[in-house]
PyMOL commands that place a pseudoatom at each C-alpha (Angstrom):
pseudoatom trace, name=CA, resn=UNK, resi=1, chain=A, elem=C, hetatm=0, pos=[1.534, 22.013, 5.829]
pseudoatom trace, name=CA, resn=UNK, resi=2, chain=A, elem=C, hetatm=0, pos=[1.536, 25.130, 6.953]
pseudoatom trace, name=CA, resn=UNK, resi=3, chain=A, elem=C, hetatm=0, pos=[3.430, 25.617, 10.089]
pseudoatom trace, name=CA, resn=UNK, resi=4, chain=A, elem=C, hetatm=0, pos=[7.079, 23.756, 9.271]
pseudoatom trace, name=CA, resn=UNK, resi=5, chain=A, elem=C, hetatm=0, pos=[10.063, 25.234, 9.569]
pseudoatom trace, name=CA, resn=UNK, resi=6, chain=A, elem=C, hetatm=0, pos=[12.396, 25.246, 6.690]
pseudoatom trace, name=CA, resn=UNK, resi=7, chain=A, elem=C, hetatm=0, pos=[16.003, 26.048, 7.151]
pseudoatom trace, name=CA, resn=UNK, resi=8, chain=A, elem=C, hetatm=0, pos=[17.382, 27.330, 3.700]
pseudoatom trace, name=CA, resn=UNK, resi=9, chain=A, elem=C, hetatm=0, pos=[21.233, 26.240, 5.276]
pseudoatom trace, name=CA, resn=UNK, resi=10, chain=A, elem=C, hetatm=0, pos=[19.912, 22.828, 5.031]
pseudoatom trace, name=CA, resn=UNK, resi=11, chain=A, elem=C, hetatm=0, pos=[19.268, 22.474, 1.415]
pseudoatom trace, name=CA, resn=UNK, resi=12, chain=A, elem=C, hetatm=0, pos=[21.119, 19.925, -0.209]
pseudoatom trace, name=CA, resn=UNK, resi=13, chain=A, elem=C, hetatm=0, pos=[22.028, 21.525, -3.486]
pseudoatom trace, name=CA, resn=UNK, resi=14, chain=A, elem=C, hetatm=0, pos=[24.964, 18.816, -4.462]
pseudoatom trace, name=CA, resn=UNK, resi=15, chain=A, elem=C, hetatm=0, pos=[22.945, 15.908, -4.264]
pseudoatom trace, name=CA, resn=UNK, resi=16, chain=A, elem=C, hetatm=0, pos=[19.727, 17.840, -5.942]
pseudoatom trace, name=CA, resn=UNK, resi=17, chain=A, elem=C, hetatm=0, pos=[22.124, 18.710, -8.904]
pseudoatom trace, name=CA, resn=UNK, resi=18, chain=A, elem=C, hetatm=0, pos=[23.477, 15.140, -9.264]
pseudoatom trace, name=CA, resn=UNK, resi=19, chain=A, elem=C, hetatm=0, pos=[19.819, 13.675, -9.256]
pseudoatom trace, name=CA, resn=UNK, resi=20, chain=A, elem=C, hetatm=0, pos=[19.293, 15.617, -12.201]
pseudoatom trace, name=CA, resn=UNK, resi=21, chain=A, elem=C, hetatm=0, pos=[21.541, 13.204, -14.093]
pseudoatom trace, name=CA, resn=UNK, resi=22, chain=A, elem=C, hetatm=0, pos=[19.080, 10.543, -13.471]
pseudoatom trace, name=CA, resn=UNK, resi=23, chain=A, elem=C, hetatm=0, pos=[16.267, 12.528, -14.415]
pseudoatom trace, name=CA, resn=UNK, resi=24, chain=A, elem=C, hetatm=0, pos=[17.610, 13.334, -17.842]
pseudoatom trace, name=CA, resn=UNK, resi=25, chain=A, elem=C, hetatm=0, pos=[16.795, 9.648, -18.937]
pseudoatom trace, name=CA, resn=UNK, resi=26, chain=A, elem=C, hetatm=0, pos=[13.470, 11.103, -18.898]
pseudoatom trace, name=CA, resn=UNK, resi=27, chain=A, elem=C, hetatm=0, pos=[14.653, 13.003, -22.013]
pseudoatom trace, name=CA, resn=UNK, resi=28, chain=A, elem=C, hetatm=0, pos=[11.694, 15.465, -22.530]
pseudoatom trace, name=CA, resn=UNK, resi=29, chain=A, elem=C, hetatm=0, pos=[9.945, 13.983, -19.266]
pseudoatom trace, name=CA, resn=UNK, resi=30, chain=A, elem=C, hetatm=0, pos=[6.485, 15.414, -20.109]
pseudoatom trace, name=CA, resn=UNK, resi=31, chain=A, elem=C, hetatm=0, pos=[5.139, 14.527, -16.775]
pseudoatom trace, name=CA, resn=UNK, resi=32, chain=A, elem=C, hetatm=0, pos=[7.609, 12.976, -14.375]
pseudoatom trace, name=CA, resn=UNK, resi=33, chain=A, elem=C, hetatm=0, pos=[6.430, 12.006, -10.542]
pseudoatom trace, name=CA, resn=UNK, resi=34, chain=A, elem=C, hetatm=0, pos=[9.091, 11.920, -8.216]
pseudoatom trace, name=CA, resn=UNK, resi=35, chain=A, elem=C, hetatm=0, pos=[8.584, 10.525, -4.643]
pseudoatom trace, name=CA, resn=UNK, resi=36, chain=A, elem=C, hetatm=0, pos=[10.642, 11.485, -1.613]
pseudoatom trace, name=CA, resn=UNK, resi=37, chain=A, elem=C, hetatm=0, pos=[10.070, 9.108, 1.496]
pseudoatom trace, name=CA, resn=UNK, resi=38, chain=A, elem=C, hetatm=0, pos=[11.867, 8.964, 5.025]
pseudoatom trace, name=CA, resn=UNK, resi=39, chain=A, elem=C, hetatm=0, pos=[11.098, 9.380, 8.565]
pseudoatom trace, name=CA, resn=UNK, resi=40, chain=A, elem=C, hetatm=0, pos=[10.164, 12.350, 10.880]
pseudoatom trace, name=CA, resn=UNK, resi=41, chain=A, elem=C, hetatm=0, pos=[12.994, 14.987, 10.518]
pseudoatom trace, name=CA, resn=UNK, resi=42, chain=A, elem=C, hetatm=0, pos=[15.069, 13.034, 8.023]
pseudoatom trace, name=CA, resn=UNK, resi=43, chain=A, elem=C, hetatm=0, pos=[15.035, 15.945, 5.535]
pseudoatom trace, name=CA, resn=UNK, resi=44, chain=A, elem=C, hetatm=0, pos=[12.455, 14.904, 3.202]
pseudoatom trace, name=CA, resn=UNK, resi=45, chain=A, elem=C, hetatm=0, pos=[10.959, 18.511, 2.740]
pseudoatom trace, name=CA, resn=UNK, resi=46, chain=A, elem=C, hetatm=0, pos=[14.246, 20.181, 2.685]
pseudoatom trace, name=CA, resn=UNK, resi=47, chain=A, elem=C, hetatm=0, pos=[15.767, 17.701, -0.164]
pseudoatom trace, name=CA, resn=UNK, resi=48, chain=A, elem=C, hetatm=0, pos=[12.277, 18.419, -2.173]
pseudoatom trace, name=CA, resn=UNK, resi=49, chain=A, elem=C, hetatm=0, pos=[12.892, 22.207, -2.213]
pseudoatom trace, name=CA, resn=UNK, resi=50, chain=A, elem=C, hetatm=0, pos=[16.475, 21.600, -3.088]
pseudoatom trace, name=CA, resn=UNK, resi=51, chain=A, elem=C, hetatm=0, pos=[15.117, 19.328, -6.134]
pseudoatom trace, name=CA, resn=UNK, resi=52, chain=A, elem=C, hetatm=0, pos=[12.973, 22.184, -7.046]
pseudoatom trace, name=CA, resn=UNK, resi=53, chain=A, elem=C, hetatm=0, pos=[15.540, 24.719, -7.225]
pseudoatom trace, name=CA, resn=UNK, resi=54, chain=A, elem=C, hetatm=0, pos=[17.950, 22.636, -9.084]
pseudoatom trace, name=CA, resn=UNK, resi=55, chain=A, elem=C, hetatm=0, pos=[15.237, 21.964, -11.907]
pseudoatom trace, name=CA, resn=UNK, resi=56, chain=A, elem=C, hetatm=0, pos=[14.338, 25.360, -12.105]
pseudoatom trace, name=CA, resn=UNK, resi=57, chain=A, elem=C, hetatm=0, pos=[18.279, 25.795, -12.789]
pseudoatom trace, name=CA, resn=UNK, resi=58, chain=A, elem=C, hetatm=0, pos=[17.768, 23.264, -15.723]
pseudoatom trace, name=CA, resn=UNK, resi=59, chain=A, elem=C, hetatm=0, pos=[15.113, 25.182, -16.978]
pseudoatom trace, name=CA, resn=UNK, resi=60, chain=A, elem=C, hetatm=0, pos=[12.178, 22.723, -15.893]
pseudoatom trace, name=CA, resn=UNK, resi=61, chain=A, elem=C, hetatm=0, pos=[9.338, 23.707, -13.712]
pseudoatom trace, name=CA, resn=UNK, resi=62, chain=A, elem=C, hetatm=0, pos=[7.937, 21.459, -10.738]
pseudoatom trace, name=CA, resn=UNK, resi=63, chain=A, elem=C, hetatm=0, pos=[5.322, 21.384, -8.044]
pseudoatom trace, name=CA, resn=UNK, resi=64, chain=A, elem=C, hetatm=0, pos=[5.738, 19.997, -4.545]
pseudoatom trace, name=CA, resn=UNK, resi=65, chain=A, elem=C, hetatm=0, pos=[2.861, 18.449, -2.876]
pseudoatom trace, name=CA, resn=UNK, resi=66, chain=A, elem=C, hetatm=0, pos=[3.052, 17.348, 1.034]
pseudoatom trace, name=CA, resn=UNK, resi=67, chain=A, elem=C, hetatm=0, pos=[1.818, 13.938, 2.178]
pseudoatom trace, name=CA, resn=UNK, resi=68, chain=A, elem=C, hetatm=0, pos=[1.414, 15.776, 5.666]
pseudoatom trace, name=CA, resn=UNK, resi=69, chain=A, elem=C, hetatm=0, pos=[-1.478, 17.625, 4.010]
pseudoatom trace, name=CA, resn=UNK, resi=70, chain=A, elem=C, hetatm=0, pos=[-3.514, 14.956, 2.851]
pseudoatom trace, name=CA, resn=UNK, resi=71, chain=A, elem=C, hetatm=0, pos=[-3.732, 12.991, 6.527]
pseudoatom trace, name=CA, resn=UNK, resi=72, chain=A, elem=C, hetatm=0, pos=[-7.621, 12.371, 6.595]
pseudoatom trace, name=CA, resn=UNK, resi=73, chain=A, elem=C, hetatm=0, pos=[-8.045, 14.177, 10.259]
pseudoatom trace, name=CA, resn=UNK, resi=74, chain=A, elem=C, hetatm=0, pos=[-6.934, 17.552, 11.351]
pseudoatom trace, name=CA, resn=UNK, resi=75, chain=A, elem=C, hetatm=0, pos=[-3.411, 17.251, 13.652]
pseudoatom trace, name=CA, resn=UNK, resi=76, chain=A, elem=C, hetatm=0, pos=[-5.397, 17.226, 16.978]
pseudoatom trace, name=CA, resn=UNK, resi=77, chain=A, elem=C, hetatm=0, pos=[-7.707, 15.053, 16.050]
pseudoatom trace, name=CA, resn=UNK, resi=78, chain=A, elem=C, hetatm=0, pos=[-5.358, 12.497, 14.605]
pseudoatom trace, name=CA, resn=UNK, resi=79, chain=A, elem=C, hetatm=0, pos=[-3.155, 12.382, 17.426]
pseudoatom trace, name=CA, resn=UNK, resi=80, chain=A, elem=C, hetatm=0, pos=[-6.403, 11.773, 19.670]
pseudoatom trace, name=CA, resn=UNK, resi=81, chain=A, elem=C, hetatm=0, pos=[-7.099, 8.786, 17.421]
pseudoatom trace, name=CA, resn=UNK, resi=82, chain=A, elem=C, hetatm=0, pos=[-3.613, 7.525, 17.759]
pseudoatom trace, name=CA, resn=UNK, resi=83, chain=A, elem=C, hetatm=0, pos=[-4.143, 7.633, 21.415]
pseudoatom trace, name=CA, resn=UNK, resi=84, chain=A, elem=C, hetatm=0, pos=[-7.024, 5.347, 21.198]
pseudoatom trace, name=CA, resn=UNK, resi=85, chain=A, elem=C, hetatm=0, pos=[-4.629, 2.825, 19.684]
pseudoatom trace, name=CA, resn=UNK, resi=86, chain=A, elem=C, hetatm=0, pos=[-1.779, 2.123, 18.182]
pseudoatom trace, name=CA, resn=UNK, resi=87, chain=A, elem=C, hetatm=0, pos=[-3.498, 0.188, 15.186]
pseudoatom trace, name=CA, resn=UNK, resi=88, chain=A, elem=C, hetatm=0, pos=[-4.652, 3.783, 14.184]
pseudoatom trace, name=CA, resn=UNK, resi=89, chain=A, elem=C, hetatm=0, pos=[-0.950, 4.977, 13.159]
pseudoatom trace, name=CA, resn=UNK, resi=90, chain=A, elem=C, hetatm=0, pos=[0.345, 3.952, 9.560]
pseudoatom trace, name=CA, resn=UNK, resi=91, chain=A, elem=C, hetatm=0, pos=[-0.488, 4.795, 5.793]
pseudoatom trace, name=CA, resn=UNK, resi=92, chain=A, elem=C, hetatm=0, pos=[-4.222, 4.600, 6.030]
pseudoatom trace, name=CA, resn=UNK, resi=93, chain=A, elem=C, hetatm=0, pos=[-4.227, 7.751, 8.025]
pseudoatom trace, name=CA, resn=UNK, resi=94, chain=A, elem=C, hetatm=0, pos=[-3.216, 9.124, 4.994]
pseudoatom trace, name=CA, resn=UNK, resi=95, chain=A, elem=C, hetatm=0, pos=[-5.923, 9.485, 1.822]
pseudoatom trace, name=CA, resn=UNK, resi=96, chain=A, elem=C, hetatm=0, pos=[-3.329, 7.702, -0.354]
pseudoatom trace, name=CA, resn=UNK, resi=97, chain=A, elem=C, hetatm=0, pos=[-6.086, 7.364, -2.835]
pseudoatom trace, name=CA, resn=UNK, resi=98, chain=A, elem=C, hetatm=0, pos=[-6.751, 10.922, -3.390]
pseudoatom trace, name=CA, resn=UNK, resi=99, chain=A, elem=C, hetatm=0, pos=[-2.857, 11.385, -4.015]
pseudoatom trace, name=CA, resn=UNK, resi=100, chain=A, elem=C, hetatm=0, pos=[-2.903, 8.581, -6.293]
pseudoatom trace, name=CA, resn=UNK, resi=101, chain=A, elem=C, hetatm=0, pos=[-5.679, 9.956, -8.148]
pseudoatom trace, name=CA, resn=UNK, resi=102, chain=A, elem=C, hetatm=0, pos=[-3.757, 13.413, -8.351]
pseudoatom trace, name=CA, resn=UNK, resi=103, chain=A, elem=C, hetatm=0, pos=[-0.735, 11.593, -9.554]
pseudoatom trace, name=CA, resn=UNK, resi=104, chain=A, elem=C, hetatm=0, pos=[-2.790, 10.020, -12.475]
pseudoatom trace, name=CA, resn=UNK, resi=105, chain=A, elem=C, hetatm=0, pos=[-4.266, 13.204, -13.370]
pseudoatom trace, name=CA, resn=UNK, resi=106, chain=A, elem=C, hetatm=0, pos=[-0.999, 14.954, -13.551]
pseudoatom trace, name=CA, resn=UNK, resi=107, chain=A, elem=C, hetatm=0, pos=[0.357, 12.295, -15.697]
pseudoatom trace, name=CA, resn=UNK, resi=108, chain=A, elem=C, hetatm=0, pos=[-2.439, 12.761, -18.191]
pseudoatom trace, name=CA, resn=UNK, resi=109, chain=A, elem=C, hetatm=0, pos=[-1.856, 16.167, -18.470]
pseudoatom trace, name=CA, resn=UNK, resi=110, chain=A, elem=C, hetatm=0, pos=[-4.519, 17.617, -16.353]
pseudoatom trace, name=CA, resn=UNK, resi=111, chain=A, elem=C, hetatm=0, pos=[-4.221, 21.671, -16.216]
pseudoatom trace, name=CA, resn=UNK, resi=112, chain=A, elem=C, hetatm=0, pos=[-5.515, 21.812, -12.524]
pseudoatom trace, name=CA, resn=UNK, resi=113, chain=A, elem=C, hetatm=0, pos=[-5.086, 19.747, -9.530]
pseudoatom trace, name=CA, resn=UNK, resi=114, chain=A, elem=C, hetatm=0, pos=[-6.897, 20.621, -6.406]
pseudoatom trace, name=CA, resn=UNK, resi=115, chain=A, elem=C, hetatm=0, pos=[-5.262, 19.466, -2.943]
pseudoatom trace, name=CA, resn=UNK, resi=116, chain=A, elem=C, hetatm=0, pos=[-6.091, 19.971, 0.758]
pseudoatom trace, name=CA, resn=UNK, resi=117, chain=A, elem=C, hetatm=0, pos=[-3.527, 22.207, 2.852]
pseudoatom trace, name=CA, resn=UNK, resi=118, chain=A, elem=C, hetatm=0, pos=[-3.298, 21.596, 6.614]
pseudoatom trace, name=CA, resn=UNK, resi=119, chain=A, elem=C, hetatm=0, pos=[-2.205, 24.478, 9.161]
pseudoatom trace, name=CA, resn=UNK, resi=120, chain=A, elem=C, hetatm=0, pos=[-0.902, 22.789, 12.097]
pseudoatom trace, name=CA, resn=UNK, resi=121, chain=A, elem=C, hetatm=0, pos=[-1.418, 25.654, 14.317]
pseudoatom trace, name=CA, resn=UNK, resi=122, chain=A, elem=C, hetatm=0, pos=[-4.693, 26.629, 13.349]
pseudoatom trace, name=CA, resn=UNK, resi=123, chain=A, elem=C, hetatm=0, pos=[-5.784, 22.364, 13.052]
pseudoatom trace, name=CA, resn=UNK, resi=124, chain=A, elem=C, hetatm=0, pos=[-7.591, 23.054, 9.984]
pseudoatom trace, name=CA, resn=UNK, resi=125, chain=A, elem=C, hetatm=0, pos=[-7.887, 21.860, 6.856]
pseudoatom trace, name=CA, resn=UNK, resi=126, chain=A, elem=C, hetatm=0, pos=[-7.940, 23.969, 3.669]
pseudoatom trace, name=CA, resn=UNK, resi=127, chain=A, elem=C, hetatm=0, pos=[-7.918, 23.670, -0.052]
pseudoatom trace, name=CA, resn=UNK, resi=128, chain=A, elem=C, hetatm=0, pos=[-5.936, 25.074, -2.533]
pseudoatom trace, name=CA, resn=UNK, resi=129, chain=A, elem=C, hetatm=0, pos=[-5.924, 24.822, -6.370]
pseudoatom trace, name=CA, resn=UNK, resi=130, chain=A, elem=C, hetatm=0, pos=[-2.476, 24.212, -8.576]
pseudoatom trace, name=CA, resn=UNK, resi=131, chain=A, elem=C, hetatm=0, pos=[-2.144, 25.406, -12.428]
pseudoatom trace, name=CA, resn=UNK, resi=132, chain=A, elem=C, hetatm=0, pos=[0.043, 22.352, -13.716]
pseudoatom trace, name=CA, resn=UNK, resi=133, chain=A, elem=C, hetatm=0, pos=[-0.426, 22.772, -16.989]
pseudoatom trace, name=CA, resn=UNK, resi=134, chain=A, elem=C, hetatm=0, pos=[3.241, 23.746, -17.428]
pseudoatom trace, name=CA, resn=UNK, resi=135, chain=A, elem=C, hetatm=0, pos=[4.629, 21.766, -14.724]
pseudoatom trace, name=CA, resn=UNK, resi=136, chain=A, elem=C, hetatm=0, pos=[7.110, 19.305, -15.832]
pseudoatom trace, name=CA, resn=UNK, resi=137, chain=A, elem=C, hetatm=0, pos=[7.938, 17.402, -12.421]
pseudoatom trace, name=CA, resn=UNK, resi=138, chain=A, elem=C, hetatm=0, pos=[5.557, 16.732, -9.487]
pseudoatom trace, name=CA, resn=UNK, resi=139, chain=A, elem=C, hetatm=0, pos=[7.382, 15.813, -6.289]
pseudoatom trace, name=CA, resn=UNK, resi=140, chain=A, elem=C, hetatm=0, pos=[5.189, 14.164, -3.678]
pseudoatom trace, name=CA, resn=UNK, resi=141, chain=A, elem=C, hetatm=0, pos=[7.365, 14.148, -0.269]
pseudoatom trace, name=CA, resn=UNK, resi=142, chain=A, elem=C, hetatm=0, pos=[6.094, 12.368, 2.820]
pseudoatom trace, name=CA, resn=UNK, resi=143, chain=A, elem=C, hetatm=0, pos=[6.706, 9.470, 5.383]
pseudoatom trace, name=CA, resn=UNK, resi=144, chain=A, elem=C, hetatm=0, pos=[4.549, 6.880, 3.167]
pseudoatom trace, name=CA, resn=UNK, resi=145, chain=A, elem=C, hetatm=0, pos=[5.755, 8.263, -0.174]
pseudoatom trace, name=CA, resn=UNK, resi=146, chain=A, elem=C, hetatm=0, pos=[6.896, 4.894, -1.194]
pseudoatom trace, name=CA, resn=UNK, resi=147, chain=A, elem=C, hetatm=0, pos=[3.266, 3.596, -0.543]
pseudoatom trace, name=CA, resn=UNK, resi=148, chain=A, elem=C, hetatm=0, pos=[2.350, 5.213, -3.863]
pseudoatom trace, name=CA, resn=UNK, resi=149, chain=A, elem=C, hetatm=0, pos=[2.488, 3.485, -7.353]
pseudoatom trace, name=CA, resn=UNK, resi=150, chain=A, elem=C, hetatm=0, pos=[2.893, 4.906, -10.839]
pseudoatom trace, name=CA, resn=UNK, resi=151, chain=A, elem=C, hetatm=0, pos=[5.976, 6.922, -9.618]
pseudoatom trace, name=CA, resn=UNK, resi=152, chain=A, elem=C, hetatm=0, pos=[8.741, 7.607, -11.734]
pseudoatom trace, name=CA, resn=UNK, resi=153, chain=A, elem=C, hetatm=0, pos=[11.567, 7.685, -9.355]
pseudoatom trace, name=CA, resn=UNK, resi=154, chain=A, elem=C, hetatm=0, pos=[11.629, 6.854, -5.501]
pseudoatom trace, name=CA, resn=UNK, resi=155, chain=A, elem=C, hetatm=0, pos=[14.316, 8.646, -3.424]
pseudoatom trace, name=CA, resn=UNK, resi=156, chain=A, elem=C, hetatm=0, pos=[14.819, 7.418, 0.016]
pseudoatom trace, name=CA, resn=UNK, resi=157, chain=A, elem=C, hetatm=0, pos=[15.917, 9.805, 3.102]
pseudoatom trace, name=CA, resn=UNK, resi=158, chain=A, elem=C, hetatm=0, pos=[17.649, 6.969, 5.280]
pseudoatom trace, name=CA, resn=UNK, resi=159, chain=A, elem=C, hetatm=0, pos=[18.274, 8.875, 8.651]
pseudoatom trace, name=CA, resn=UNK, resi=160, chain=A, elem=C, hetatm=0, pos=[15.926, 7.323, 10.943]
pseudoatom trace, name=CA, resn=UNK, resi=161, chain=A, elem=C, hetatm=0, pos=[13.923, 8.846, 14.091]
pseudoatom trace, name=CA, resn=UNK, resi=162, chain=A, elem=C, hetatm=0, pos=[16.649, 8.083, 16.388]
pseudoatom trace, name=CA, resn=UNK, resi=163, chain=A, elem=C, hetatm=0, pos=[19.238, 9.796, 14.724]
pseudoatom trace, name=CA, resn=UNK, resi=164, chain=A, elem=C, hetatm=0, pos=[17.058, 12.976, 13.564]
pseudoatom trace, name=CA, resn=UNK, resi=165, chain=A, elem=C, hetatm=0, pos=[15.937, 13.827, 17.178]
pseudoatom trace, name=CA, resn=UNK, resi=166, chain=A, elem=C, hetatm=0, pos=[17.969, 17.033, 16.958]
pseudoatom trace, name=CA, resn=UNK, resi=167, chain=A, elem=C, hetatm=0, pos=[16.554, 17.998, 14.016]
pseudoatom trace, name=CA, resn=UNK, resi=168, chain=A, elem=C, hetatm=0, pos=[13.093, 17.328, 15.177]
pseudoatom trace, name=CA, resn=UNK, resi=169, chain=A, elem=C, hetatm=0, pos=[13.674, 19.656, 18.100]
pseudoatom trace, name=CA, resn=UNK, resi=170, chain=A, elem=C, hetatm=0, pos=[14.400, 22.838, 16.001]
pseudoatom trace, name=CA, resn=UNK, resi=171, chain=A, elem=C, hetatm=0, pos=[10.887, 22.234, 13.909]
pseudoatom trace, name=CA, resn=UNK, resi=172, chain=A, elem=C, hetatm=0, pos=[9.373, 24.299, 16.451]
pseudoatom trace, name=CA, resn=UNK, resi=173, chain=A, elem=C, hetatm=0, pos=[7.510, 21.181, 17.700]
pseudoatom trace, name=CA, resn=UNK, resi=174, chain=A, elem=C, hetatm=0, pos=[9.953, 20.524, 20.658]
pseudoatom trace, name=CA, resn=UNK, resi=175, chain=A, elem=C, hetatm=0, pos=[7.358, 19.402, 23.350]
pseudoatom trace, name=CA, resn=UNK, resi=176, chain=A, elem=C, hetatm=0, pos=[7.091, 16.170, 21.192]
pseudoatom trace, name=CA, resn=UNK, resi=177, chain=A, elem=C, hetatm=0, pos=[10.631, 15.429, 21.115]
pseudoatom trace, name=CA, resn=UNK, resi=178, chain=A, elem=C, hetatm=0, pos=[10.626, 13.634, 24.424]
pseudoatom trace, name=CA, resn=UNK, resi=179, chain=A, elem=C, hetatm=0, pos=[6.999, 12.471, 24.664]
pseudoatom trace, name=CA, resn=UNK, resi=180, chain=A, elem=C, hetatm=0, pos=[6.956, 8.725, 25.303]
pseudoatom trace, name=CA, resn=UNK, resi=181, chain=A, elem=C, hetatm=0, pos=[3.883, 7.981, 22.991]
pseudoatom trace, name=CA, resn=UNK, resi=182, chain=A, elem=C, hetatm=0, pos=[5.372, 9.969, 20.030]
pseudoatom trace, name=CA, resn=UNK, resi=183, chain=A, elem=C, hetatm=0, pos=[8.430, 7.889, 20.460]
pseudoatom trace, name=CA, resn=UNK, resi=184, chain=A, elem=C, hetatm=0, pos=[6.435, 4.768, 20.253]
pseudoatom trace, name=CA, resn=UNK, resi=185, chain=A, elem=C, hetatm=0, pos=[4.583, 6.323, 16.951]
pseudoatom trace, name=CA, resn=UNK, resi=186, chain=A, elem=C, hetatm=0, pos=[7.836, 7.035, 15.263]
pseudoatom trace, name=CA, resn=UNK, resi=187, chain=A, elem=C, hetatm=0, pos=[9.032, 3.436, 16.093]
pseudoatom trace, name=CA, resn=UNK, resi=188, chain=A, elem=C, hetatm=0, pos=[6.355, 2.159, 14.433]
pseudoatom trace, name=CA, resn=UNK, resi=189, chain=A, elem=C, hetatm=0, pos=[6.730, 4.825, 11.411]
pseudoatom trace, name=CA, resn=UNK, resi=190, chain=A, elem=C, hetatm=0, pos=[10.129, 3.434, 11.219]
pseudoatom trace, name=CA, resn=UNK, resi=191, chain=A, elem=C, hetatm=0, pos=[8.997, -0.053, 10.938]
pseudoatom trace, name=CA, resn=UNK, resi=192, chain=A, elem=C, hetatm=0, pos=[6.381, 0.885, 8.008]
pseudoatom trace, name=CA, resn=UNK, resi=193, chain=A, elem=C, hetatm=0, pos=[8.928, 2.791, 6.214]
pseudoatom trace, name=CA, resn=UNK, resi=194, chain=A, elem=C, hetatm=0, pos=[11.690, 0.889, 6.197]
pseudoatom trace, name=CA, resn=UNK, resi=195, chain=A, elem=C, hetatm=0, pos=[9.553, -1.934, 4.817]
pseudoatom trace, name=CA, resn=UNK, resi=196, chain=A, elem=C, hetatm=0, pos=[9.389, -0.276, 1.369]
pseudoatom trace, name=CA, resn=UNK, resi=197, chain=A, elem=C, hetatm=0, pos=[12.946, 1.050, 1.090]
pseudoatom trace, name=CA, resn=UNK, resi=198, chain=A, elem=C, hetatm=0, pos=[13.497, -1.379, -1.366]
pseudoatom trace, name=CA, resn=UNK, resi=199, chain=A, elem=C, hetatm=0, pos=[11.696, 0.567, -3.645]
pseudoatom trace, name=CA, resn=UNK, resi=200, chain=A, elem=C, hetatm=0, pos=[14.115, 2.802, -3.702]
pseudoatom trace, name=CA, resn=UNK, resi=201, chain=A, elem=C, hetatm=0, pos=[15.897, 4.362, -6.981]
pseudoatom trace, name=CA, resn=UNK, resi=202, chain=A, elem=C, hetatm=0, pos=[18.387, 6.207, -4.967]
pseudoatom trace, name=CA, resn=UNK, resi=203, chain=A, elem=C, hetatm=0, pos=[18.711, 7.204, -1.219]
pseudoatom trace, name=CA, resn=UNK, resi=204, chain=A, elem=C, hetatm=0, pos=[20.497, 9.952, 0.793]
pseudoatom trace, name=CA, resn=UNK, resi=205, chain=A, elem=C, hetatm=0, pos=[22.756, 8.585, 3.527]
pseudoatom trace, name=CA, resn=UNK, resi=206, chain=A, elem=C, hetatm=0, pos=[23.289, 9.603, 6.940]
pseudoatom trace, name=CA, resn=UNK, resi=207, chain=A, elem=C, hetatm=0, pos=[25.894, 11.923, 5.841]
pseudoatom trace, name=CA, resn=UNK, resi=208, chain=A, elem=C, hetatm=0, pos=[23.413, 13.323, 3.447]
pseudoatom trace, name=CA, resn=UNK, resi=209, chain=A, elem=C, hetatm=0, pos=[25.156, 12.390, 0.492]
pseudoatom trace, name=CA, resn=UNK, resi=210, chain=A, elem=C, hetatm=0, pos=[23.460, 10.750, -2.663]
pseudoatom trace, name=CA, resn=UNK, resi=211, chain=A, elem=C, hetatm=0, pos=[23.951, 6.842, -2.963]
pseudoatom trace, name=CA, resn=UNK, resi=212, chain=A, elem=C, hetatm=0, pos=[22.323, 4.339, -5.918]
pseudoatom trace, name=CA, resn=UNK, resi=213, chain=A, elem=C, hetatm=0, pos=[22.895, 1.079, -6.986]
pseudoatom trace, name=CA, resn=UNK, resi=214, chain=A, elem=C, hetatm=0, pos=[26.402, 0.793, -8.391]
pseudoatom trace, name=CA, resn=UNK, resi=215, chain=A, elem=C, hetatm=0, pos=[28.173, 3.410, -6.728]
for i in range(1, 215): cmd.bond("trace and resi %d" % i, "trace and resi %d" % (i + 1))
show_as sticks, trace
zoom trace
């Protein structure tokens, strides 16, 4: 999403390089899909960028798609819709079928992908075309990324919304941090995200260390 602030000092290169050992099981991985899920401020975008950098060092190309860009309504309208009813909060806010189709197209070696881009400050939705003919890994990051199927590797960012309050304040949306309604939204998202966390192949713990079964 246009408007997000990325602090390069927060990129977890150690965990990203460790993850490459998991990815190597897909020796040639002609087309690998990685989903990074977690709550607001948990580090999904930063982790995705760190993975992208690590893959580049390994000689692999990748593309990051942000689930925030696939919300059906622009930010202001989506917020108003949430105010009407908390039942409007959830994965159904996101065009999951469109993302799923893009994952399928990528897997079947499509040469280009067309995806939306949301500008948070302009409250607008645009479109971008990506050349993926030579892309090895597609990374989809977002709150509800674990609601997607046909993903090769699921990575879970385990910090919850209470633990990320300070980080969220640094995202240039400080007016949202102490908003009681936003906190209710985050509480509901917490329940929805944790309901799917068992799908994780690995996770990043509170101290930003990579964890996986058997470790």
